C-alpha positions as CSV (number, residue, x, y, z in Angstrom):
1,M,0.1,0.0,0.0
2,S,1.4,3.6,-0.9
3,D,2.1,6.1,1.8
4,F,-0.9,8.1,0.4
5,A,-3.1,5.0,0.4
6,Q,-2.3,4.6,4.2
7,V,-3.0,8.3,4.8
8,W,-6.3,8.1,2.9
9,E,-7.5,5.2,5.2
10,K,-7.1,7.4,8.1
11,V,-9.0,10.3,6.3
12,K,-11.8,7.7,5.8
13,D,-11.9,6.7,9.3
14,R,-12.5,10.4,10.1
15,L,-15.1,10.8,7.5
16,R,-16.8,7.7,8.5
17,E,-17.4,9.5,11.9
18,R,-18.9,12.6,10.5
19,I,-20.9,11.3,7.6
20,S,-24.0,8.9,7.9
21,P,-23.3,5.2,6.7
22,D,-25.5,5.5,3.5
23,P,-23.8,8.5,1.9
24,F,-20.4,7.5,3.3
25,N,-20.8,4.0,1.5
26,R,-22.1,5.4,-1.5
27,Y,-19.7,8.4,-2.0
28,I,-16.6,8.1,-0.1
29,L,-15.8,4.5,-0.7
30,G,-15.9,5.3,-4.4
31,I,-13.0,7.5,-4.2
32,V,-9.5,6.2,-5.2
33,P,-6.4,7.8,-3.5
34,L,-4.0,8.9,-6.1
35,E,-1.3,11.2,-4.9
36,L,-0.6,13.9,-2.3
37,N,1.8,16.4,-3.9
38,G,2.5,19.2,-1.4
39,S,-0.7,20.4,-0.5
40,I,-2.5,19.1,-3.5
41,C,-4.7,16.0,-2.7
42,K,-5.5,14.3,-6.0
43,L,-8.3,11.6,-5.9
44,G,-9.8,9.4,-8.5
45,I,-13.4,9.0,-9.2
46,S,-15.6,7.4,-12.0
47,N,-17.2,10.2,-13.8
48,D,-17.7,14.0,-14.0
49,F,-21.0,13.8,-12.4
50,F,-19.6,12.1,-9.5
51,A,-16.9,14.8,-9.2
52,D,-19.4,17.6,-9.3
53,W,-21.6,16.1,-6.4
54,L,-18.5,15.5,-4.3
55,K,-17.5,19.1,-4.8
56,N,-20.9,20.4,-3.9
57,A,-21.6,18.2,-0.9
58,Y,-18.2,16.8,0.6
59,V,-15.2,18.5,-0.5
60,D,-15.1,20.6,2.6
61,W,-15.2,17.8,4.9
62,I,-12.6,15.9,2.8
63,I,-10.2,18.9,3.1
64,E,-10.8,19.3,6.7
65,A,-10.2,15.4,7.4
66,V,-6.7,15.4,5.1
67,Q,-5.5,18.6,7.0
68,E,-6.2,16.8,10.4
69,V,-4.4,13.6,9.4
70,T,-1.4,15.1,7.8
71,G,-1.0,18.5,9.6
72,L,-0.9,20.3,6.3
73,E,-2.7,23.7,5.9
74,G,-4.4,25.1,2.8
75,V,-5.1,21.5,1.3
76,E,-6.6,21.8,-2.2
77,V,-8.5,18.5,-3.7
78,E,-8.4,17.8,-7.4
79,F,-10.6,15.1,-8.8
80,E,-9.5,12.9,-11.8
81,T,-12.2,10.8,-13.6
82,G,-12.1,7.4,-15.4
83,H,-11.1,5.4,-12.2
84,E,-12.5,2.1,-11.3
85,V,-12.7,0.6,-7.9
86,Y,-12.0,-3.0,-6.8
87,E,-13.1,-4.1,-3.2
88,D,-11.3,-7.1,-1.5
89,H,-14.3,-7.9,0.7
90,P,-17.3,-6.1,-0.8
91,N,-20.0,-7.7,1.6
92,E,-18.1,-6.6,4.8
93,E,-20.6,-4.4,6.6
94,T,-18.7,-3.3,9.9
95,K,-15.7,-1.7,8.5
96,P,-15.2,-1.2,4.6
97,S,-12.1,-3.1,3.3
98,V,-9.0,-1.4,2.0
99,V,-9.7,-0.3,-1.5
100,K,-7.3,-1.2,-4.4
101,A,-7.5,0.8,-7.6
102,K,-6.1,1.2,-11.0
103,K,-7.2,3.4,-14.0
104,A,-9.2,1.4,-16.3
105,P,-7.5,0.5,-19.8
106,K,-9.6,1.9,-22.4
107,K,-10.1,-1.4,-24.2
108,T,-11.7,-2.8,-20.9
109,V,-13.8,0.2,-20.0
110,A,-17.0,-1.4,-20.9
111,K,-16.4,-4.6,-19.1
112,E,-15.3,-2.9,-15.9
113,K,-18.0,-0.5,-15.8
114,A,-20.5,-3.2,-16.1
115,S,-19.2,-4.6,-12.6
116,E,-18.4,-1.5,-10.8
117,P,-20.3,-0.6,-7.4
118,R,-23.1,2.0,-8.1
119,K,-22.3,5.6,-7.8
120,Q,-25.2,8.0,-7.3
121,M,-25.6,11.6,-6.9
122,S,-28.6,11.3,-4.6
123,V,-28.5,10.3,-0.9
124,L,-31.4,8.3,0.5
125,N,-32.6,8.9,4.0
126,P,-31.7,5.7,5.8
127,H,-35.1,6.0,7.9
128,Y,-37.4,5.9,4.9
129,S,-37.8,2.3,4.5
130,F,-40.8,0.0,4.3
131,D,-39.9,-1.3,7.9
132,T,-40.5,2.3,9.4
133,F,-43.6,3.0,7.3
134,V,-46.7,2.9,9.4
135,V,-49.6,1.7,7.5
136,G,-53.2,2.8,8.0
137,D,-56.5,3.4,6.3
138,S,-55.2,6.5,4.8
139,N,-52.1,5.0,3.1
140,K,-52.7,1.4,2.7
141,F,-53.4,1.5,-1.0
142,C,-50.2,3.6,-1.6
143,H,-48.1,1.3,0.5
144,A,-49.4,-1.8,-1.4
145,A,-48.6,0.1,-4.7
146,C,-45.1,1.0,-3.5
147,K,-44.4,-2.5,-2.5
148,A,-45.7,-3.9,-5.8
149,V,-43.4,-1.6,-7.7
150,A,-40.4,-2.2,-5.4
151,G,-40.8,-6.1,-5.9
152,D,-41.0,-5.9,-9.8
153,P,-39.7,-2.5,-11.0
154,G,-40.6,-1.3,-14.5
155,K,-43.1,-4.0,-15.0
156,Q,-46.1,-2.7,-13.5
157,Y,-47.5,0.7,-12.2
158,N,-45.0,2.5,-14.3
159,P,-44.9,5.4,-13.8
160,L,-46.1,5.4,-10.1
161,F,-47.4,8.8,-9.4
162,I,-47.7,9.6,-5.4
163,H,-49.8,12.5,-4.5
164,G,-51.2,14.2,-1.4
165,G,-50.6,17.1,1.0
166,V,-47.4,18.3,2.7
167,G,-45.9,16.2,5.3
168,L,-48.1,13.1,4.7
169,G,-45.3,10.6,3.7
170,K,-45.0,10.8,0.0
171,T,-41.3,11.1,0.2
172,H,-41.0,8.2,2.7
173,A,-42.9,6.0,0.3
174,A,-41.0,6.8,-2.7
175,Q,-37.7,6.4,-1.0
176,A,-38.7,3.1,0.5
177,I,-39.0,1.9,-3.0
178,A,-35.5,2.9,-3.7
179,H,-34.2,1.2,-0.6
180,Q,-35.8,-2.1,-1.4
181,V,-34.6,-1.9,-5.2
182,L,-31.0,-1.4,-3.8
183,D,-31.2,-4.0,-1.0
184,E,-32.2,-6.6,-3.6
185,N,-30.0,-5.5,-6.4
186,P,-27.0,-3.4,-5.0
187,K,-25.7,-2.9,-8.5
188,A,-29.0,-1.2,-9.5
189,K,-28.7,2.3,-11.0
190,V,-31.1,4.5,-8.8
191,E,-31.5,8.2,-8.5
192,C,-34.0,9.7,-5.9
193,L,-34.0,13.6,-6.2
194,S,-36.0,16.5,-5.7
195,S,-37.3,18.3,-8.7
196,E,-35.0,21.2,-7.5
197,E,-31.9,19.0,-7.2
198,F,-32.8,17.5,-10.5
199,L,-33.0,20.8,-12.2
200,N,-29.8,22.0,-10.6
201,I,-27.8,19.0,-11.9
202,Y,-29.4,19.9,-15.3
203,V,-28.2,23.6,-15.0
204,D,-25.0,22.6,-14.1
205,A,-24.7,20.2,-17.1
206,M,-25.6,23.0,-19.3
207,S,-23.4,25.5,-18.1
208,Q,-20.3,23.0,-18.3
209,G,-21.4,21.7,-21.8
210,K,-22.2,18.2,-20.4
211,Q,-25.6,17.6,-21.5
212,N,-24.6,14.2,-23.3
213,S,-23.2,13.0,-19.9
214,F,-26.3,14.2,-18.2
215,R,-28.5,12.4,-20.6
216,K,-26.4,9.2,-20.5
217,H,-26.5,9.1,-16.6
218,F,-30.3,9.7,-16.2
219,R,-31.5,7.7,-19.2
220,G,-29.3,4.7,-18.2
221,L,-31.0,4.4,-14.7
222,D,-32.9,1.4,-13.4
223,L,-35.0,3.6,-11.1
224,L,-35.7,7.3,-11.1
225,V,-37.6,8.9,-8.4
226,I,-38.5,12.6,-8.7
227,D,-40.0,14.3,-5.5
228,D,-42.4,17.4,-6.0
229,V,-42.7,17.5,-9.8
230,Q,-45.1,20.4,-9.4
231,F,-42.2,22.5,-9.1
232,L,-41.2,21.9,-12.5
233,K,-43.9,24.5,-13.4
234,G,-42.8,27.2,-15.9
235,K,-39.5,25.5,-16.7
236,E,-40.2,24.6,-20.2
237,K,-36.7,23.8,-21.4
238,F,-36.2,21.5,-18.6
239,Q,-39.6,19.8,-19.2
240,E,-38.7,19.2,-22.7
241,E,-35.5,17.4,-21.5
242,F,-37.4,15.3,-18.9
243,F,-40.1,14.5,-21.5
244,H,-37.3,12.6,-23.4
245,T,-35.7,11.2,-20.3
246,F,-39.1,9.8,-19.3
247,N,-39.7,8.3,-22.8
248,T,-36.2,6.6,-22.7
249,L,-36.9,4.9,-19.3
250,F,-40.3,4.1,-20.1
251,N,-39.6,2.4,-23.2
252,A,-36.7,0.5,-21.7
253,H,-39.0,-0.7,-19.0
254,K,-37.2,1.4,-16.1
255,Q,-39.2,2.3,-13.3
256,I,-40.2,5.9,-12.7
257,V,-41.8,7.2,-9.4
258,L,-43.0,10.8,-9.1
259,T,-44.6,12.6,-6.2
260,S,-46.5,15.8,-6.0
261,D,-48.9,17.8,-3.8
262,K,-51.6,17.5,-6.6
263,S,-52.9,14.6,-8.9
264,P,-51.8,14.6,-12.5
265,Q,-55.1,16.0,-13.5
266,E,-54.7,19.0,-11.1
267,L,-51.3,20.0,-12.3
268,D,-50.9,23.2,-14.1
269,G,-47.9,24.9,-15.8
270,L,-46.6,21.6,-17.0
271,E,-46.6,20.5,-20.8
272,G,-49.8,18.4,-21.6
273,R,-47.8,15.7,-23.2
274,L,-45.8,15.3,-19.9
275,V,-48.8,15.5,-17.7
276,S,-50.3,12.7,-19.9
277,R,-47.5,10.4,-19.4
278,F,-47.8,10.8,-15.7
279,E,-51.3,9.3,-16.1
280,W,-50.0,6.3,-18.1
281,G,-49.3,4.2,-15.0
282,L,-50.9,4.2,-11.5
283,S,-51.8,7.4,-9.5
284,T,-52.2,6.9,-5.8
285,E,-53.2,9.4,-3.0
286,V,-51.6,9.6,0.6
287,C,-54.3,10.9,2.9
288,V,-54.5,12.6,6.2
289,P,-53.9,9.7,8.7
290,D,-56.6,8.9,11.2
291,L,-56.0,9.1,15.0
292,E,-55.0,5.7,15.5
293,T,-52.4,5.7,12.8
294,R,-51.1,9.1,14.0
295,A,-50.7,7.5,17.6
296,A,-49.0,4.6,15.9
297,I,-46.5,6.9,14.1
298,L,-45.6,8.5,17.3
299,K,-45.2,5.1,19.1
300,Q,-42.8,3.9,16.5
301,K,-40.9,7.1,16.7
302,Q,-40.8,6.7,20.5
303,D,-39.2,3.3,20.1
304,S,-36.0,4.9,18.9
305,L,-36.0,7.3,21.9
306,K,-34.9,6.6,25.3
307,I,-37.4,8.5,27.0
308,H,-41.0,7.0,27.4
309,V,-43.9,9.1,26.6
310,P,-47.2,8.0,28.2
311,N,-50.0,6.9,26.1
312,D,-52.3,9.7,27.2
313,V,-49.6,12.3,26.0
314,I,-49.1,10.3,22.7
315,F,-52.9,10.3,21.8
316,Y,-53.1,14.0,23.1
317,I,-50.5,15.0,20.6
318,A,-52.2,12.8,17.9
319,E,-55.5,14.6,18.6
320,R,-54.1,18.1,18.2
321,I,-51.8,17.5,15.2
322,K,-53.8,16.0,12.3
323,A,-52.6,17.3,8.8
324,N,-48.9,16.9,8.8
325,V,-46.9,13.8,9.9
326,R,-43.6,15.6,9.8
327,R,-45.1,18.2,12.3
328,L,-46.4,15.3,14.5
329,E,-42.8,13.7,14.8
330,G,-41.2,17.2,15.1
331,A,-43.5,18.0,18.2
332,L,-42.6,14.5,19.7
333,M,-38.9,15.2,19.2
334,K,-39.2,18.7,20.7
335,L,-41.0,17.3,23.9
336,V,-38.5,14.4,24.3
337,S,-35.6,16.8,23.9
338,Y,-36.9,19.3,26.4
339,V,-37.6,16.3,29.0
340,S,-34.0,14.9,28.3
341,L,-32.5,18.2,29.5
342,T,-34.6,19.1,32.3
343,H,-35.8,15.7,33.6
344,E,-39.2,16.9,34.1
345,P,-42.1,14.3,34.0
346,V,-43.9,14.0,30.6
347,T,-47.5,15.1,31.1
348,R,-50.3,16.6,29.1
349,E,-49.8,20.2,30.9
350,L,-46.0,20.0,29.7
351,A,-47.0,19.1,26.1
352,E,-49.5,22.0,25.9
353,K,-46.9,24.5,27.4
354,L,-44.0,23.4,24.9
355,L,-46.1,22.7,21.8
356,G,-48.6,25.3,21.9
357,A,-47.3,27.1,19.0
358,I,-47.0,23.9,17.0
359,F,-50.7,23.2,17.8
360,E,-51.6,26.7,16.6
361,E,-49.7,26.3,13.4
362,E,-51.4,23.1,12.7
363,V,-55.0,24.7,13.3
364,S,-54.0,27.5,10.8
365,S,-52.9,24.9,8.3
366,E,-56.2,23.1,8.3
367,V,-58.2,26.1,7.4
368,T,-59.3,26.4,3.7
369,V,-61.2,28.9,1.7
370,D,-64.0,26.3,1.3
371,K,-64.2,26.0,5.1
372,I,-64.2,29.5,5.4
373,I,-67.0,30.2,3.0
374,K,-69.3,27.5,4.6
375,S,-68.5,28.6,8.3
376,T,-69.3,32.2,7.2
377,A,-72.5,31.3,5.5
378,E,-73.4,29.5,8.7
379,H,-72.4,32.4,10.9
380,Y,-74.6,34.8,9.0
381,D,-77.3,32.5,8.3
382,L,-76.8,32.6,4.5
383,R,-76.4,30.1,1.8
384,V,-72.9,29.0,0.3
385,S,-74.3,30.3,-2.9
386,D,-74.8,33.8,-1.4
387,I,-71.1,34.1,-0.5
388,T,-69.9,33.0,-3.7
389,G,-72.7,34.5,-5.7
390,K,-73.0,37.9,-7.6
391,K,-75.7,39.5,-5.3
392,R,-74.9,43.0,-4.3
393,I,-77.2,43.6,-1.4
394,A,-75.6,44.7,2.0
395,S,-76.8,41.7,3.9
396,I,-74.6,39.5,1.7
397,V,-71.8,41.8,0.6
398,G,-70.7,42.3,4.2
399,P,-70.5,38.6,5.1
400,R,-68.9,37.9,1.6
401,Q,-66.1,40.5,2.5
402,V,-65.5,38.8,5.8
403,A,-65.0,35.4,4.2
404,M,-62.5,37.2,1.8
405,F,-60.8,38.9,4.8
406,L,-60.4,35.6,6.7
407,S,-59.3,33.7,3.7
408,R,-56.3,36.2,3.5
409,K,-55.6,36.0,7.0
410,L,-56.0,32.2,7.8
411,T,-54.5,30.7,4.7
412,K,-51.3,31.0,2.8
413,L,-53.0,32.0,-0.6
414,S,-52.3,35.1,-2.6
415,T,-55.0,37.6,-3.2
416,P,-55.4,36.5,-6.8
417,E,-55.6,32.8,-5.7
418,I,-58.4,33.8,-3.2
419,G,-60.0,35.8,-6.0
420,E,-60.2,32.5,-8.1
421,Q,-62.1,30.8,-5.2
422,F,-64.5,33.6,-5.0
423,G,-64.7,34.4,-8.7
424,R,-63.4,38.0,-8.3
425,N,-60.1,39.7,-9.1
426,H,-57.3,40.5,-6.6
427,A,-58.4,44.0,-6.5
428,T,-61.8,43.0,-5.0
429,I,-60.1,40.8,-2.5
430,L,-57.8,43.8,-1.4
431,H,-60.6,46.1,-1.0
432,A,-62.7,43.5,1.1
433,V,-59.6,43.1,3.4
434,Q,-59.2,46.8,3.8
435,K,-62.9,47.3,4.4
436,V,-63.2,44.6,7.1
437,E,-59.9,45.8,8.9
438,K,-61.5,49.5,9.0
439,E,-64.7,48.0,10.4
440,I,-63.0,45.9,13.0
441,T,-61.1,49.1,14.2
442,N,-64.2,51.3,14.4
443,D,-66.9,48.9,15.4
444,E,-66.5,46.7,18.6
445,S,-69.5,44.6,18.0
446,Y,-68.5,43.8,14.3
447,R,-64.9,43.0,15.7
448,L,-66.3,40.6,18.3
449,S,-68.5,38.9,15.6
450,V,-65.4,38.4,13.3
451,N,-63.2,37.3,16.1
452,K,-65.8,34.7,17.0
453,L,-66.0,33.3,13.6
454,E,-62.2,33.2,13.4
455,R,-61.9,31.2,16.7
456,Q,-64.5,28.7,15.4
457,L,-62.5,28.2,12.3
458,K,-59.3,27.7,14.2
459,M,-61.1,25.2,16.4
460,G,-62.2,23.2,13.6
């Protein structure tokens, strides 16, 4: 083993302590130590995309580890592409084996690449597996579809389109497919990216004149998972690229998994021919979990923690947080972190004190324009059609303006978006908001009436 190879083993030991196992095994083990010339550390990797990803995500950590091991300052890292990696003991899990490397001869490149370990740009969350996916009535069909796809990728339900609200487990379900595919076939070519990450990689490839490398990489995958495809809205040039990538993978019977906050039919700002392809396979929705499922999610999360949370507190949190699983788990983590530091007993009173802001945020996120319109109609003894209609009599216009005001206050929608819900333009919504704000300031009884309606909406 060369002197630098020995140094690199120590560098890897430090990186192993700082980088979680999944990205460490995927990225760091694929690096070949070439030479350390002064303060220049030259490392071998397989291709340009792998180099770009290391530069963006891990080069600072590599430099820091090299400087710690060698005592050098001002270390710079250079990547050289075209290197193949050979492992003495590829199945050893506790500590990766020493990696021997050589530059692949041109005449054997195709043969060597066929057997090389996978190198991906994406990093899977190690917790997003089927083992940690809590199944309930709200997601059992989605879970079954994902299991079917993972067991036989590219053969049925292609593409698989998973849609639902924020924080309900779409990403978890999609990444669970990737985990199982890689578990069953470690050499499978898999990428699991958000639409933003996918777009950034494309832009980088364009700026560096590497479009062909981009296409070769992504159109040669066995599984492509793209999260939040709704954010491709308005990006016409990239949609064109994605359209051809989609067609290539689909025609080669390679699996495509997409997630979105809306069903394919509800997506706007995307090319019609692209949306039509999203509808070729199976579309499945992840809905808001019921109380029992939310409690089960919290109990599973608790299993990985050292502090026991009583069942009454588990169900209390599950009752208060309904619409977002990430917020549900985040609330539990906040409570447990506090208790671990203060050693206070875990009670409902403590949960209310610590998590009040999260509970309030949850309530606000549940309020929709439809709910506001219905509640306003009931509050003023009107029909829903009166609130959304065109009648201009005072007994209807006033409550209609209150509904517009509350829609602006209690939802995250813009005035044009609210206007669409009421069949008005944004100027009308702004006028209504200003009118109600003025009345609230000048008329106490009016203020109390509007506040009562607002409280009712927040309480659900």
